C-alpha positions as CSV (number, residue, x, y, z in Angstrom):
1,X,0.0,0.0,0.0
2,X,3.0,2.3,-0.1
3,X,1.9,3.6,-3.5
4,X,-1.2,5.1,-1.9
5,X,-0.9,8.7,-0.5
6,X,-0.5,9.0,3.2
7,X,-3.9,10.6,3.5
8,X,-5.6,7.5,2.0
9,X,-3.8,5.1,4.3
10,X,-4.7,7.3,7.3
11,X,-8.3,7.2,6.2
12,X,-8.2,3.4,6.1
13,X,-6.6,3.3,9.5
14,X,-9.6,5.2,11.0
15,X,-11.7,2.2,10.3
16,X,-9.5,0.0,12.5
17,X,-10.8,0.3,16.1
18,X,-9.1,-2.6,17.8
19,X,-6.0,-1.8,19.8
20,X,-4.5,-5.1,18.9
21,X,-5.1,-4.6,15.3
22,X,-3.6,-1.1,15.4
23,X,-0.6,-2.4,17.2
24,X,-0.1,-5.0,14.5
25,X,-0.4,-2.6,11.6
26,X,2.1,-0.2,13.2
27,X,4.7,-3.0,12.9
28,X,4.4,-3.4,9.2
29,X,6.8,-0.7,8.2
30,X,8.1,2.7,9.3
31,X,5.6,4.6,7.2
32,X,2.6,2.7,8.7
33,X,4.1,3.2,12.2
34,X,4.3,7.0,11.7
35,X,0.8,7.2,10.2
36,X,-0.7,5.0,12.9
37,X,1.1,7.1,15.6
38,X,-0.4,10.3,14.5
39,X,-3.8,8.9,13.7
40,X,-4.5,7.0,16.9
41,X,-6.7,9.1,19.2
42,X,-7.9,6.3,21.6
43,X,-5.4,4.6,23.9
44,X,-5.9,1.8,26.4
45,X,-3.3,1.3,29.2
46,X,-4.1,-1.9,31.0
47,X,-1.8,-1.2,33.9
48,X,-1.1,2.4,34.9
49,X,2.4,1.3,36.2
50,X,3.4,-0.5,33.0
51,X,4.4,2.7,31.3
52,X,4.9,6.4,32.0
53,X,2.4,9.0,30.9
54,X,5.2,10.9,29.2
55,X,6.0,7.9,27.0
56,X,2.4,7.4,26.1
57,X,2.0,11.0,25.0
58,X,5.3,10.9,23.0
59,X,4.1,7.8,21.2
60,X,0.6,9.1,20.5
61,X,0.7,12.9,20.3
62,X,-2.9,13.2,19.0
63,X,-4.4,11.3,22.0
64,X,-8.0,12.3,22.8
65,X,-9.4,9.3,24.6
66,X,-7.5,7.5,27.4
67,X,-8.6,4.3,29.3
68,X,-6.5,3.6,32.4
69,X,-6.7,0.6,34.7
70,X,-5.1,0.6,38.1
71,X,-5.4,-2.0,40.9
72,X,-5.3,-5.7,40.0
73,X,-8.7,-7.4,39.3
74,X,-8.7,-9.2,42.7
75,X,-9.2,-5.8,44.3
76,X,-12.9,-6.5,43.5
77,X,-12.7,-9.3,46.1
78,X,-10.9,-7.1,48.7
79,X,-7.6,-9.0,48.2
80,X,-5.6,-5.8,47.3
81,X,-4.9,-3.4,50.2
82,X,-6.9,-0.2,49.8
83,X,-3.9,2.1,49.7
84,X,-1.9,-0.1,47.4
85,X,-1.8,2.6,44.7
86,X,-3.2,3.3,41.3
87,X,-3.2,7.1,41.4
88,X,-4.5,9.0,38.4
89,X,-3.2,12.5,39.3
90,X,0.3,12.1,37.8
91,X,-1.3,11.1,34.5
92,X,-3.6,14.0,34.4
93,X,-0.9,16.4,35.4
94,X,1.3,15.1,32.6
95,X,-1.5,15.4,30.0
96,X,-2.2,18.9,31.2
97,X,1.5,19.9,31.0
98,X,1.8,18.6,27.4
99,X,-1.4,20.4,26.4
100,X,-3.1,17.3,25.3
101,X,-6.5,17.8,23.7
102,X,-8.1,15.2,26.0
103,X,-11.8,14.6,25.4
104,X,-12.5,11.3,27.1
105,X,-11.2,9.7,30.3
106,X,-12.1,6.2,31.4
107,X,-10.7,4.9,34.7
108,X,-11.0,1.5,36.4
109,X,-9.9,0.6,39.9
110,X,-8.0,3.8,40.4
111,X,-7.5,6.4,43.1
112,X,-9.2,9.6,41.9
113,X,-9.0,12.6,44.1
114,X,-11.0,15.8,43.9
115,X,-7.8,17.6,42.8
116,X,-7.6,15.2,39.9
117,X,-11.1,15.9,38.7
118,X,-10.7,19.7,39.2
119,X,-7.5,19.5,37.1
120,X,-9.4,17.7,34.3
121,X,-12.2,20.2,34.4
122,X,-9.9,23.2,34.2
123,X,-7.3,21.9,31.8
124,X,-9.2,20.4,28.9
125,X,-11.5,22.8,27.2
126,X,-13.1,20.2,24.9
127,X,-13.6,17.5,27.6
128,X,-16.7,15.4,26.8
129,X,-16.7,12.1,28.6
130,X,-15.8,10.8,32.1
131,X,-16.3,7.2,33.0
132,X,-15.2,6.0,36.5
133,X,-15.5,2.3,37.4
134,X,-14.7,0.9,40.8
135,X,-12.7,4.0,41.7
136,X,-12.3,5.7,45.1
137,X,-10.8,8.8,46.7
138,X,-13.1,11.5,45.4
139,X,-16.3,13.3,46.6
140,X,-19.2,15.2,45.0
141,X,-16.9,18.3,45.1
142,X,-14.9,16.7,42.3
143,X,-18.1,16.0,40.4
144,X,-19.2,19.6,40.9
145,X,-16.0,20.8,39.3
146,X,-16.6,18.6,36.2
147,X,-20.2,19.8,36.0
148,X,-19.3,23.5,36.3
149,X,-16.4,23.6,33.9
150,X,-17.0,21.0,31.2
151,X,-19.3,22.9,28.9
152,X,-19.5,20.2,26.2
153,X,-19.9,17.2,28.6
154,X,-21.7,14.3,26.9
155,X,-21.2,11.5,29.3
156,X,-20.7,11.2,33.1
157,X,-20.8,7.5,34.0
158,X,-20.2,6.5,37.7
159,X,-20.2,2.7,38.2
160,X,-19.5,0.9,41.5
161,X,-17.5,3.8,43.0
162,X,-16.9,4.8,46.6
163,X,-18.1,8.5,46.6
164,X,-18.2,10.7,49.7
165,X,-21.2,13.1,49.4
166,X,-20.3,16.5,50.9
167,X,-23.2,18.7,50.0
168,X,-25.6,16.8,47.7
169,X,-25.8,19.8,45.4
170,X,-23.3,18.9,42.6
171,X,-26.1,18.7,40.0
172,X,-26.7,22.5,40.6
173,X,-23.3,23.2,39.2
174,X,-24.1,22.2,35.6
175,X,-24.2,25.4,33.6
176,X,-27.5,26.5,32.1
177,X,-25.8,26.4,28.7
178,X,-24.9,22.7,29.1
179,X,-27.3,20.9,26.7
180,X,-25.0,18.2,25.4
181,X,-25.5,15.4,27.8
182,X,-26.1,12.0,26.2
183,X,-25.5,9.7,29.2
184,X,-25.7,10.3,33.0
185,X,-25.2,7.6,35.5
186,X,-25.0,8.3,39.3
187,X,-26.8,5.1,40.5
188,X,-23.9,4.3,42.9
189,X,-24.2,7.6,44.7
190,X,-25.6,7.0,48.2
191,X,-26.6,10.5,49.2
192,X,-29.5,12.7,48.4
193,X,-29.5,14.9,45.3
194,X,-31.2,18.2,44.3
195,X,-34.2,16.8,42.5
196,X,-35.2,20.2,41.0
197,X,-31.7,20.6,39.5
198,X,-31.9,17.1,38.0
199,X,-35.2,17.9,36.3
200,X,-33.9,21.1,34.9
201,X,-30.8,19.3,33.6
202,X,-32.9,16.6,31.9
203,X,-35.3,19.2,30.4
204,X,-32.4,21.1,28.6
205,X,-30.7,17.9,27.4
206,X,-32.6,16.9,24.2
207,X,-29.9,14.3,23.3
208,X,-30.1,12.4,26.6
209,X,-30.4,8.7,25.8
210,X,-29.2,7.0,29.0
211,X,-30.1,8.1,32.6
212,X,-29.5,5.9,35.7
213,X,-30.7,7.3,39.0
214,X,-29.8,6.5,42.6
215,X,-32.2,5.4,45.3
216,X,-32.9,8.9,46.5
217,X,-34.9,9.7,43.3
218,X,-38.6,9.0,44.0
219,X,-41.4,7.9,41.7
220,X,-42.8,11.5,41.4
221,X,-39.5,12.7,40.0
222,X,-39.1,9.7,37.7
223,X,-42.6,10.5,36.2
224,X,-41.6,14.1,35.5
225,X,-38.3,13.1,34.0
226,X,-39.9,10.6,31.6
227,X,-42.4,13.3,30.5
228,X,-39.5,15.7,29.8
229,X,-37.3,13.1,28.1
230,X,-39.3,10.9,25.7
231,X,-36.0,10.1,23.8
232,X,-34.6,8.0,26.7
233,X,-33.7,4.4,25.7
234,X,-31.8,3.4,28.8
235,X,-33.3,4.1,32.2
236,X,-32.1,3.2,35.7
237,X,-34.9,3.5,38.2
238,X,-34.0,4.6,41.8
239,X,-36.9,4.2,44.2
240,X,-40.2,2.6,43.0
241,X,-42.2,3.0,46.2
242,X,-45.5,4.7,46.1
243,X,-49.2,4.4,46.7
244,X,-50.7,2.5,43.7
245,X,-53.9,4.5,44.1
246,X,-52.1,7.9,43.9
247,X,-52.5,10.2,40.9
248,X,-48.8,10.1,40.2
249,X,-48.7,6.4,40.0
250,X,-51.7,6.2,37.7
251,X,-50.2,8.8,35.4
252,X,-46.8,6.9,35.4
253,X,-48.6,3.6,34.5
254,X,-50.3,5.3,31.6
255,X,-47.1,6.8,30.4
256,X,-45.1,3.6,30.6
257,X,-47.7,1.8,28.4
258,X,-46.6,4.1,25.6
259,X,-42.9,4.1,26.1
260,X,-41.9,1.5,23.5
261,X,-38.5,3.2,22.9
262,X,-36.9,2.0,26.2
263,X,-34.4,-0.8,25.5
264,X,-32.5,-1.0,28.7
265,X,-33.8,-1.1,32.3
266,X,-31.9,-1.3,35.6
267,X,-32.0,-0.2,39.2
268,X,-35.1,-0.6,41.5
269,X,-33.1,-0.3,44.7
270,X,-36.3,0.0,46.6
271,X,-39.6,-1.3,45.4
272,X,-43.1,-2.3,46.6
273,X,-44.4,-5.3,44.7
274,X,-47.9,-4.0,44.1
275,X,-46.2,-1.3,42.0
276,X,-44.5,-3.9,39.7
277,X,-47.4,-4.2,37.1
278,X,-46.8,-0.6,36.1
279,X,-43.5,-1.5,34.4
280,X,-44.8,-4.7,32.7
281,X,-45.4,-2.9,29.3
282,X,-41.6,-2.1,29.1
283,X,-40.4,-5.7,29.1
284,X,-41.5,-6.8,25.6
285,X,-39.0,-4.4,23.9
286,X,-36.1,-4.7,26.3
287,X,-32.7,-5.8,25.1
288,X,-30.9,-5.3,28.5
289,X,-32.3,-5.9,32.0
290,X,-30.3,-5.5,35.2
291,X,-32.1,-6.5,38.4
292,X,-28.9,-7.4,40.3
293,X,-29.6,-4.5,42.8
294,X,-33.3,-5.2,43.2
295,X,-33.7,-7.5,46.2
296,X,-37.4,-6.7,46.5
297,X,-38.2,-8.9,43.4
298,X,-38.9,-12.4,44.7
299,X,-38.6,-15.4,42.4
300,X,-42.3,-15.5,41.5
301,X,-42.3,-11.8,40.4
302,X,-39.2,-12.3,38.4
303,X,-40.8,-15.2,36.6
304,X,-43.8,-13.0,35.6
305,X,-41.4,-10.4,34.3
306,X,-39.1,-12.7,32.4
307,X,-41.9,-14.3,30.5
308,X,-42.4,-11.0,28.8
309,X,-38.8,-10.4,27.7
310,X,-38.8,-12.1,24.3
311,X,-36.1,-9.8,22.8
312,X,-33.7,-9.8,25.8
313,X,-30.0,-10.1,25.0
314,X,-28.4,-9.2,28.4
315,X,-29.7,-10.2,31.8
316,X,-28.3,-9.6,35.2
317,X,-30.2,-11.1,38.2
318,X,-29.8,-12.3,41.7
319,X,-29.7,-16.0,42.4
320,X,-33.1,-15.9,44.2
321,X,-34.5,-16.3,40.7
322,X,-34.0,-20.0,41.3
323,X,-33.7,-22.8,38.7
324,X,-37.3,-22.5,37.8
325,X,-36.8,-18.8,36.9
326,X,-33.8,-19.8,34.7
327,X,-36.0,-22.3,33.0
328,X,-38.5,-19.5,32.1
329,X,-35.5,-17.4,30.8
330,X,-34.5,-20.4,28.6
331,X,-38.0,-20.7,27.3
332,X,-38.7,-17.0,26.8
333,X,-35.4,-15.3,25.9
334,X,-34.1,-17.1,22.9
335,X,-31.9,-14.1,21.9
336,X,-30.0,-14.1,25.2
337,X,-26.2,-13.5,24.8
338,X,-25.0,-12.5,28.3
339,X,-26.2,-13.8,31.6
340,X,-25.0,-12.9,35.1
341,X,-26.4,-14.5,38.2
342,X,-25.2,-12.8,41.4
343,X,-25.4,-14.1,45.0
344,X,-28.2,-12.6,47.0
345,X,-28.0,-11.6,50.6
346,X,-30.5,-13.5,52.7
347,X,-29.6,-11.4,55.7
348,X,-29.0,-14.5,57.7
349,X,-32.6,-15.9,57.5
350,X,-31.6,-18.7,55.2
351,X,-34.5,-18.2,52.9
352,X,-32.5,-17.5,49.7
353,X,-33.1,-19.9,46.8
354,X,-29.8,-20.5,45.2
355,X,-29.4,-21.7,41.6
356,X,-27.8,-25.0,40.8
357,X,-26.5,-26.9,37.7
358,X,-30.1,-27.5,36.6
359,X,-30.7,-23.8,35.9
360,X,-27.5,-23.6,33.9
361,X,-28.3,-26.6,31.8
362,X,-31.8,-25.2,31.1
363,X,-30.2,-21.9,30.0
364,X,-27.8,-23.6,27.7
365,X,-30.5,-25.6,26.1
366,X,-32.8,-22.7,25.4
367,X,-30.3,-19.9,24.6
368,X,-27.9,-21.1,21.9
369,X,-26.5,-17.6,21.4
370,X,-25.2,-17.4,24.9
371,X,-21.5,-16.3,24.8
372,X,-20.9,-14.6,28.2
373,X,-21.6,-16.1,31.6
374,X,-21.1,-15.2,35.2
375,X,-22.8,-17.7,37.4
376,X,-22.8,-17.9,41.2
377,X,-24.4,-21.2,42.2
378,X,-24.7,-23.7,45.1
379,X,-23.4,-26.7,43.3
380,X,-22.3,-28.1,39.9
381,X,-21.7,-31.4,38.1
382,X,-19.5,-32.6,35.4
383,X,-22.5,-33.8,33.4
384,X,-24.0,-30.3,33.5
385,X,-20.9,-28.6,32.3
386,X,-20.5,-31.2,29.5
387,X,-24.0,-30.4,28.4
388,X,-23.4,-26.7,28.5
389,X,-20.3,-27.1,26.4
390,X,-22.2,-29.1,23.8
391,X,-25.1,-26.6,23.7
392,X,-23.2,-23.3,23.8
393,X,-19.8,-23.7,22.0
394,X,-19.6,-19.9,21.4
395,X,-18.6,-18.8,24.9
396,X,-16.1,-16.0,25.0
397,X,-16.3,-15.4,28.8
398,X,-17.2,-18.3,31.2
399,X,-17.0,-17.5,34.9
400,X,-18.4,-20.1,37.3
401,X,-18.3,-19.4,41.1
402,X,-19.5,-22.2,43.4
403,X,-20.4,-20.8,46.8
404,X,-18.3,-23.5,48.4
405,X,-15.2,-23.1,46.1
406,X,-13.9,-26.6,46.9
407,X,-17.1,-28.5,46.4
408,X,-16.9,-31.6,44.1
409,X,-19.4,-32.9,41.6
410,X,-22.7,-32.8,43.5
411,X,-23.8,-36.2,42.0
412,X,-20.6,-38.2,41.9
413,X,-18.3,-36.4,44.4
414,X,-15.6,-36.5,41.7
415,X,-13.4,-33.5,40.8
416,X,-15.0,-31.1,38.2
417,X,-12.0,-31.6,35.9
418,X,-13.9,-33.3,33.1
419,X,-16.7,-30.7,33.0
420,X,-14.3,-27.7,32.7
421,X,-12.2,-29.7,30.3
422,X,-15.3,-30.1,28.1
423,X,-15.8,-26.3,28.2
424,X,-12.3,-25.4,27.0
425,X,-12.4,-28.1,24.3
426,X,-15.7,-27.1,22.9
427,X,-15.4,-23.3,23.2
428,X,-12.5,-22.5,20.8
429,X,-13.0,-18.7,21.1
430,X,-12.9,-18.7,24.9
431,X,-10.9,-15.6,26.1
432,X,-11.8,-15.3,29.8
433,X,-12.2,-18.2,32.3
434,X,-12.9,-18.3,36.0
435,X,-13.2,-21.7,37.6
436,X,-14.1,-23.0,41.0
437,X,-15.0,-26.3,42.7
438,X,-12.8,-29.3,43.5
439,X,-10.2,-29.4,40.8
440,X,-7.0,-31.3,40.3
441,X,-4.0,-30.8,38.0
442,X,-5.9,-32.6,35.2
443,X,-8.2,-29.6,34.5
444,X,-5.1,-27.4,34.0
445,X,-3.7,-29.9,31.5
446,X,-7.0,-29.6,29.6
447,X,-6.7,-25.8,29.7
448,X,-3.1,-25.8,28.5
449,X,-3.9,-28.2,25.7
450,X,-7.2,-26.7,24.4
451,X,-7.6,-23.0,25.5
452,X,-5.4,-21.5,22.8
453,X,-7.2,-18.2,22.7
454,X,-7.5,-17.8,26.5
455,X,-6.4,-14.3,27.6
456,X,-7.4,-14.3,31.3
457,X,-7.6,-17.1,33.8
458,X,-8.7,-16.8,37.4
459,X,-8.2,-19.7,39.7
460,X,-8.9,-20.3,43.4
461,X,-8.6,-23.2,45.8
462,X,-7.6,-25.6,43.0
463,X,-4.8,-27.8,41.8
464,X,-2.6,-30.4,43.5
465,X,1.0,-29.5,42.5
466,X,3.2,-27.2,40.5
467,X,2.2,-29.1,37.4
468,X,-1.1,-27.4,37.2
469,X,0.3,-23.9,36.8
470,X,3.0,-25.1,34.4
471,X,0.4,-26.6,32.1
472,X,-1.3,-23.2,31.8
473,X,1.9,-21.2,31.4
474,X,3.4,-23.6,28.8
475,X,0.2,-24.2,26.9
476,X,-1.9,-21.0,26.8
477,X,-0.1,-19.0,24.1
478,X,-2.2,-15.9,24.3
479,X,-2.5,-15.7,28.1
480,X,-2.4,-12.1,29.2
481,X,-3.5,-12.2,32.9
482,X,-3.2,-15.0,35.4
483,X,-4.8,-14.7,38.8
484,X,-4.3,-17.4,41.4
485,X,-5.3,-17.5,45.1
486,X,-5.2,-20.3,47.7
487,X,-3.5,-22.8,45.5
488,X,-0.5,-25.1,46.3
489,X,1.9,-23.6,43.7
490,X,5.4,-22.8,44.8
491,X,8.7,-21.6,43.5
492,X,9.0,-24.4,41.0
493,X,5.9,-23.2,39.1
494,X,6.8,-19.6,39.4
495,X,10.3,-20.0,38.0
496,X,9.9,-22.7,35.4
497,X,8.9,-20.4,32.5
498,X,9.8,-16.9,33.5
499,X,10.0,-15.7,29.9
500,X,6.3,-16.2,29.6
501,X,5.7,-13.2,32.0
502,X,7.2,-10.8,29.4
503,X,4.4,-11.7,27.1
504,X,1.7,-11.3,29.8
505,X,0.3,-8.1,31.3
506,X,0.4,-9.5,34.9
507,X,0.5,-12.4,37.3
508,X,-1.2,-12.3,40.7
509,X,-0.6,-15.0,43.4
510,X,-1.9,-14.9,46.9
511,X,-1.9,-17.5,49.7
512,X,0.2,-19.9,47.6
513,X,3.6,-21.4,48.5
514,X,5.9,-18.7,47.0
515,X,9.0,-17.8,48.9
516,X,11.0,-14.6,49.2
517,X,13.9,-16.5,47.6
518,X,11.8,-17.4,44.6
519,X,10.6,-13.8,44.2
520,X,14.2,-12.6,44.4
521,X,15.3,-15.1,41.7
522,X,12.5,-14.0,39.4
523,X,13.4,-10.3,39.9
524,X,17.1,-10.9,39.2
525,X,16.5,-13.0,36.1
526,X,13.8,-10.7,34.6
527,X,14.8,-7.1,35.2
528,X,12.1,-5.7,32.9
529,X,9.5,-7.0,35.2
530,X,8.3,-5.4,38.4
531,X,8.1,-8.1,41.0
532,X,6.1,-6.7,43.9
533,X,5.8,-8.4,47.3
534,X,2.8,-7.1,49.3
535,X,3.7,-7.4,53.0
536,X,0.3,-6.1,54.2
537,X,0.4,-7.9,57.6
538,X,4.1,-7.1,58.3
539,X,5.0,-10.8,58.6
540,X,8.1,-10.6,56.4
541,X,11.6,-9.2,56.8
542,X,12.7,-7.6,53.5
543,X,16.4,-8.7,54.1
544,X,15.4,-11.9,55.9
545,X,15.7,-15.6,54.9
546,X,14.8,-16.8,51.4
547,X,12.5,-19.4,53.0
548,X,9.9,-16.8,54.1
549,X,6.6,-17.4,52.5
550,X,5.1,-14.5,50.6
551,X,1.4,-14.0,51.0
552,X,0.8,-11.8,48.0
553,X,2.8,-11.4,44.9
554,X,2.1,-9.1,41.9
555,X,4.3,-9.4,38.8
556,X,3.9,-7.2,35.7
557,X,5.9,-6.1,32.7
558,X,6.8,-2.5,32.6
559,X,8.7,0.1,30.7
560,X,8.7,2.5,33.6
561,X,10.8,0.6,36.2
562,X,9.9,0.4,39.9
563,X,7.1,2.8,40.8
564,X,7.8,5.7,43.0
565,X,4.5,5.9,44.9
566,X,4.6,2.4,46.5
567,X,3.6,2.4,50.2
568,X,5.9,0.9,52.8
569,X,4.3,-2.5,52.6
570,X,4.8,-2.9,48.9
571,X,8.4,-4.0,48.1
572,X,9.7,-4.0,44.5
573,X,12.5,-6.5,44.4
């Protein structure tokens, strides 16, 4: 293609959106490297300590959209200390210093302070999108700065964040000239908000398509919002508690019967069941339904709802749906592609109805398009997993979490090796796998032999010897992230194939049999890796014997060298 003008090649590159594909085309020749360098505006950094912000900006001077990830994935399970790191401020400061025309910032598991958000708001005049997922460290003061200064803001999406509410008035700070909002999500915010300011903001945002409210937004406000924003296609309901005989509820019921444009529904943090029929008209057109935060829906009510969802492609529910509810899903939702079943909180009364292998088999039989699964269950069998593998060979993500992570096959009491082996053999495109239950080294041999496209593997309470980990490291050619906890792997597994870690993004090991000596040997042999020992409990002596067992180890490739913001309990060897 060298005979094409540079402008033509650049135009072609604009149609290549995958980061992996762009990385590949940049390696073809110097010309393509240069064109790709100046034409890439979206950058993903999977580990904020893997590279310096200066290097990213030098590599991609036309950067407009940045996606940064901080803490390891196991932070979602409280296995990473809260003050481990992942600070975004140095990145934003560097972007500001280099006069980057930043328009979009997406952060996941990072420490975001109010100072960081204020710097974003004041430094980037064309800033349009802020997405924060599982972040912490900021308050509504930081949100107020974004609202007040980002005149062209299109998206403010807050998911699963820890946010301290100082005044509850941050919505007041949106300028009256701000009419550009397309998506607003503050469902995770726990405090009250200014309802009048919310209504005014919605009224002057004609392009608003997605709005997800927190539990402080009552039905009365929801009704007025829906009247003002008929263009909404994604709505997250806050509180749905009201008198079914009230005028507001009757008007809302009549309005919802006409709202055929809504495609995504979530929320319902608080709800009275006698109000549920009001939302029934919405379900026939839904593509996405998230009731994972709606504990007020018992299994019987869920069954009524799911029978109406013939077009559903994405479903998130609590396990109180039961196996019978999943059978209804299998019968009614033939287009389902993603299913997540989360554990419910029975508050100690023992009345929760957990799903089992029967529900999963039913789903696989009725939903052949299913390709993404997160399934918390009470038990599982090899026969069920083999059936699932046969029915749904298109899985890309398969994450199974048995509530007792060491429980064997519920029918035969055998390890679940054959079941998961069937999954990795049948699902050739599998990229993400999380496994649990009683498992031996045999399942890891299956994974190493057959999961050739696997990029992320999460393992807990499994395996019998170092061979299990070695099967995975030696066999999974595309493995990018490996997470291991409470497994019997030691220095032999860690040090057998150290070159593999240079092709991976990261390795996490906790509560295994790794020693300080093994970690030191890894750090010495692979200087381009950061080998971090997390001495959270203070049990280790940094200069002590090599035989000391390490509780938590995080290994990742880096071009930045040892990080400078590590707390005292994080040692880079």
